[in-house]
C-alpha positions as CSV (number, residue, x, y, z in Angstrom):
1,M,15.7,-1.9,-13.9
2,D,13.0,-0.1,-11.9
3,S,10.6,-2.6,-10.4
4,K,7.0,-2.7,-12.0
5,V,4.6,-4.8,-10.0
6,F,1.5,-6.6,-11.3
7,I,-1.2,-6.8,-8.5
8,A,-3.6,-9.6,-9.3
9,R,-7.4,-9.1,-8.8
10,H,-9.0,-11.7,-6.5
11,S,-10.8,-13.3,-9.4
12,Q,-7.4,-13.9,-11.1
13,V,-5.4,-15.3,-8.2
14,L,-6.0,-19.0,-8.9
15,E,-5.6,-18.8,-12.6
16,I,-2.3,-16.7,-12.4
17,A,-0.9,-19.1,-9.6
18,K,-1.6,-22.1,-12.1
19,A,0.0,-20.3,-14.9
20,L,3.2,-19.4,-13.0
21,S,3.5,-23.0,-11.6
22,S,4.9,-23.9,-15.0
23,P,8.9,-23.6,-15.1
24,L,8.8,-23.0,-18.9
25,R,6.5,-19.9,-18.4
26,L,8.6,-18.6,-15.6
27,R,11.7,-18.9,-17.9
28,M,9.8,-17.1,-20.7
29,L,9.1,-14.2,-18.3
30,D,12.8,-14.1,-17.2
31,I,14.0,-13.8,-20.8
32,L,11.3,-11.3,-21.8
33,L,12.3,-9.1,-18.8
34,G,15.6,-8.9,-20.2
35,K,14.7,-8.2,-23.8
36,P,11.6,-8.3,-25.9
37,H,11.7,-11.2,-28.5
38,N,9.5,-12.3,-31.4
39,I,8.0,-15.9,-31.1
40,K,10.4,-17.6,-33.3
41,D,13.5,-16.3,-31.5
42,L,11.9,-17.0,-28.0
43,A,11.2,-20.6,-29.0
44,K,14.7,-21.1,-30.3
45,E,16.2,-19.7,-27.0
46,L,13.9,-22.1,-25.0
47,G,14.5,-25.0,-27.3
48,I,10.9,-25.7,-28.0
49,L,8.5,-25.7,-31.0
50,T,7.2,-22.4,-32.2
51,S,3.5,-23.8,-31.7
52,S,4.2,-24.4,-28.1
53,C,5.8,-21.2,-27.5
54,T,2.9,-19.4,-29.1
55,M,0.3,-21.4,-26.9
56,N,2.2,-20.4,-23.7
57,I,2.7,-16.8,-24.6
58,Q,-1.2,-16.6,-25.2
59,I,-1.8,-17.9,-21.6
60,L,0.4,-15.2,-20.2
61,E,-0.9,-12.6,-22.4
62,K,-4.4,-13.4,-21.5
63,L,-3.8,-12.7,-17.8
64,G,-1.8,-9.6,-18.6
65,L,1.7,-10.8,-17.6
66,V,3.0,-10.5,-21.2
67,E,2.2,-7.8,-23.9
68,T,2.5,-8.5,-27.5
69,E,2.8,-6.1,-30.5
70,L,2.6,-6.9,-34.3
71,V,5.3,-5.1,-36.2
72,P,6.4,-5.3,-39.8
73,A,9.0,-7.9,-40.9
74,S,10.6,-8.8,-44.1
75,R,7.7,-11.1,-44.8
76,G,4.4,-10.0,-43.4
77,N,4.3,-9.2,-39.6
78,Q,6.0,-10.7,-36.6
79,K,4.6,-10.7,-33.0
80,I,7.1,-9.1,-30.5
81,C,6.4,-10.2,-26.9
82,K,7.6,-8.3,-23.8
83,A,7.1,-8.8,-20.0
84,P,6.2,-5.4,-18.5
85,F,6.2,-6.5,-14.8
86,S,9.2,-7.7,-12.7
87,E,7.0,-8.8,-9.7
88,V,3.6,-10.4,-9.3
89,V,1.6,-9.9,-6.1
90,L,-1.3,-12.3,-5.3
91,P,-3.4,-10.7,-2.7
92,V,-5.2,-13.5,-0.6
93,L,-5.8,-11.6,2.7
94,D,-8.8,-9.7,1.5
95,K,-10.5,-12.8,0.2
96,V,-10.2,-14.5,3.5
97,E,-11.7,-11.4,5.2
98,E,-14.5,-11.3,2.9
99,E,-15.4,-15.0,3.6
100,D,-15.4,-14.3,7.4
101,N,-18.7,-12.7,8.6
102,H,-17.1,-11.8,11.9
103,L,-14.8,-9.4,10.3
104,V,-15.6,-5.8,9.0
105,T,-12.8,-4.3,7.0
106,I,-13.0,-0.8,5.6
107,N,-10.0,0.5,3.5
108,M,-9.5,4.4,3.3
109,P,-7.4,6.1,0.7
110,I,-4.9,8.4,2.6
111,G,-6.1,11.6,0.9
112,L,-9.7,11.2,2.2
113,Y,-9.0,12.6,5.6
114,T,-11.6,14.9,7.3
115,D,-9.4,17.0,9.6
116,F,-5.8,18.0,10.0
117,E,-3.3,20.3,11.8
118,I,0.0,20.3,10.2
119,H,3.2,22.2,10.1
120,P,5.9,22.5,7.3
121,P,7.9,20.9,5.8
122,C,4.8,19.2,4.4
123,G,3.4,18.0,1.3
124,M,1.4,15.5,-0.7
125,L,2.1,13.4,-4.0
126,S,-0.2,11.5,-6.2
127,D,1.5,8.5,-8.1
128,S,2.4,10.9,-11.0
129,E,3.0,14.4,-9.5
130,I,3.3,16.9,-6.7
131,I,-0.1,17.9,-5.3
132,D,-0.4,21.8,-5.3
133,Y,2.8,23.4,-3.6
134,L,5.3,21.7,-1.3
135,D,5.6,23.2,2.2
136,S,2.2,24.8,2.1
137,E,-0.8,23.9,4.4
138,R,-3.0,25.1,1.5
139,A,-2.3,22.0,-0.3
140,F,-4.0,19.9,2.4
141,L,-7.3,21.6,1.2
142,S,-6.8,20.9,-2.5
143,P,-9.6,18.8,-4.0
144,K,-6.7,16.8,-5.6
145,R,-5.9,15.5,-2.3
146,S,-8.2,12.5,-3.1
147,Y,-5.5,11.3,-5.4
148,A,-2.7,11.3,-2.6
149,Q,-0.3,8.4,-2.4
150,L,2.3,10.0,-0.1
151,I,1.6,12.6,2.7
152,W,4.2,14.0,5.0
153,F,4.5,16.7,7.8
154,T,6.9,17.6,10.5
155,D,4.4,17.6,13.4
156,G,0.6,17.9,14.1
157,Y,-1.9,15.3,13.0
158,I,-4.2,14.1,10.2
159,E,-7.7,12.5,11.0
160,Y,-10.0,10.1,9.2
161,S,-13.7,9.4,9.7
162,F,-14.6,5.8,9.0
163,P,-18.4,4.8,8.8
164,V,-19.7,2.8,11.7
165,D,-20.4,-0.4,9.8
166,I,-21.3,-2.6,12.7
167,P,-24.5,-5.0,12.4
168,R,-26.9,-4.4,15.3
169,G,-26.7,-7.1,18.0
170,H,-23.0,-8.0,17.3
171,P,-20.7,-6.8,20.1
172,V,-17.3,-5.7,19.1
173,K,-14.3,-7.9,20.1
174,S,-11.6,-5.7,18.8
175,L,-10.7,-2.9,16.4
176,Q,-7.4,-2.6,14.4
177,V,-5.8,0.2,12.4
178,T,-3.2,-0.6,10.0
179,T,-1.1,1.7,7.8
180,E,2.4,2.1,6.4
181,V,4.3,5.0,8.0
182,C,7.7,6.3,8.9
183,S,9.4,9.5,10.2
184,E,9.9,12.7,8.1
185,F,13.2,14.3,7.1
186,P,14.0,16.5,4.2
187,G,15.0,14.0,1.5
188,Y,15.5,11.1,3.7
189,K,17.5,9.9,6.8
190,N,17.3,6.3,8.0
191,D,18.4,7.1,11.5
192,W,15.7,9.7,12.5
193,P,13.5,8.6,15.1
194,S,9.9,9.9,15.5
195,D,7.2,9.1,18.1
196,I,4.0,8.4,16.0
197,T,0.8,8.3,17.9
198,V,-2.7,7.0,17.1
199,W,-6.0,8.2,18.5
200,I,-9.4,6.4,18.2
201,N,-12.4,8.5,19.0
202,N,-10.2,11.0,20.8
203,Q,-8.6,8.1,23.0
204,E,-4.8,7.8,22.8
205,V,-4.3,4.1,22.0
206,G,-0.4,4.0,21.6
207,T,2.8,5.6,20.5
208,W,5.2,3.7,18.2
209,T,8.9,5.2,17.7
210,S,9.8,5.0,13.9
211,P,13.5,4.4,13.6
212,G,13.9,6.9,10.6
213,D,12.8,8.1,7.2
214,M,13.6,5.4,4.8
215,G,15.3,6.0,1.6
216,A,18.3,5.0,-0.6
217,R,16.5,2.2,-2.3
218,R,13.2,2.2,-4.1
219,G,10.0,1.2,-2.3
220,R,8.4,-1.8,-4.1
221,F,5.3,0.4,-5.3
222,T,7.2,3.8,-5.3
223,P,6.9,5.3,-8.9
224,A,10.1,5.6,-10.8
225,W,9.8,9.4,-11.1
226,W,10.3,9.9,-7.5
227,G,14.0,9.8,-6.8
228,V,15.7,7.6,-4.4
229,E,17.2,10.6,-2.8
230,N,13.7,10.9,-1.3
231,T,11.5,9.1,1.1
232,Q,10.8,5.5,-0.4
233,F,9.1,3.3,2.0
234,G,7.9,2.9,5.6
235,F,6.8,0.2,8.1
236,L,3.5,-1.6,8.0
237,K,2.2,-1.0,11.6
238,S,-1.0,-2.0,13.5
239,W,-2.8,-0.5,16.5
240,R,-5.3,-2.8,18.0
241,V,-7.8,-2.1,20.7
242,T,-9.3,-5.0,22.5
243,H,-11.4,-5.6,25.8
244,D,-8.0,-6.1,27.5
245,G,-6.2,-3.1,26.4
246,S,-4.5,-1.6,23.3
247,F,-1.6,-3.2,21.5
248,I,1.0,-2.0,18.7
249,D,1.9,-5.2,16.7
250,G,1.0,-7.4,19.7
251,V,2.9,-5.4,22.3
252,R,0.7,-3.8,24.8
253,S,0.7,0.1,24.4
254,S,-2.0,1.4,26.8
255,D,-5.0,0.5,29.0
256,V,-7.6,2.0,26.5
257,N,-10.1,-0.9,25.7
258,V,-12.9,-1.3,23.3
259,R,-15.5,0.2,25.9
260,D,-13.4,3.3,26.3
261,I,-13.7,4.3,22.5
262,H,-17.6,4.4,22.5
263,L,-18.1,2.9,19.1
264,L,-21.8,3.1,18.9
265,E,-22.3,6.6,20.1
266,D,-21.7,8.3,16.7
267,Y,-22.2,7.5,13.1
268,R,-18.3,7.6,12.5
269,I,-15.2,6.2,14.0
270,K,-12.4,8.9,14.1
271,V,-8.8,7.8,13.6
272,R,-6.1,10.3,14.2
273,I,-2.5,9.8,13.4
274,G,0.2,12.3,14.3
275,V,3.3,13.5,16.3
276,K,2.4,15.2,19.6
277,K,4.0,18.6,20.6
278,D,5.6,17.1,23.7
279,A,6.9,14.0,22.0
280,A,10.3,12.7,22.9
281,F,11.2,12.4,19.2
282,R,9.5,14.9,17.0
283,G,10.8,13.5,13.9
284,G,7.6,14.0,11.8
285,L,5.4,11.5,9.8
286,N,5.1,10.0,6.3
287,I,1.9,8.1,5.4
288,F,2.0,5.9,2.3
289,G,-0.9,5.0,0.0
290,E,-1.4,1.8,-2.2
291,K,1.0,3.1,-4.9
292,F,3.9,4.3,-2.7
293,G,6.2,2.4,-0.4
294,N,6.4,-1.4,0.2
295,H,2.6,-2.4,1.0
296,P,-0.3,-1.8,-1.4
297,A,-2.6,-0.4,1.1
298,G,-3.8,2.9,2.4
299,I,-5.3,2.9,6.0
300,S,-7.3,0.0,7.0
301,L,-9.9,-0.1,9.8
302,Q,-10.8,-3.8,10.8
303,I,-13.5,-4.5,13.3
304,E,-13.6,-8.0,14.7
305,L,-17.0,-9.0,16.0
306,E,-17.9,-11.4,18.7
307,S,-18.8,-14.9,17.6
């Protein structure tokens, strides 16, 4: 069965967590994932009263974790229940960030880039279709690029412009770019290294070597229509610039520091990601959106302010 994922809204997290703390409701979902049931048959399989079964189904239905449908029966109608999701994601990180007034987080869809220089093989997908034509630079000018959920190219770069959202009088302590990426190979090739570099305001902050273009098994959020013989997921990587230098996932990558990227000299922060022409491993680049890969995110820019 292909995995369908339910991503809870922040306002739902506590209520869903409470609902799923019940072993009975978890058992219900497990049974309904295998096969839809009517209330009477579900109650019988669980060994509970029909009234108790109905009450618990209503709780799950209200949250969107169970879908029900009235269908004709030999005597009137019967309610058929099914569980459309095999995974539930409770996003708590953004809530923490919202409550911390020393963090500014801007999430950018991967299709809203402002500049690019790419070379085929290349292309873009939404969560439901190929955008324009494969292996055509023209596709990267399509208005439909705003719906992109997977972008790939062999070498070159793609650049995003983030607004400078820094309150006056608040010095910047650090800046971090986070996104899911991997190498690019026609179809996929798990052993295909690529040197992926990030620049912030034209300053090179670090290069990470992706081990390959990952396929063979479906990414958690990759839609079912995109076959497993193609790229499926990448690696969630973070490039961070501090007063002491730049780091990739906590490992020092360069001496570029916060002062070097001149954050307050323009109305935007330019973030470029790509593969250099002189890279040791020119294995291309895949960038994943929130509906592709293993992580429900596009490109995130997080600015940490001094206390």
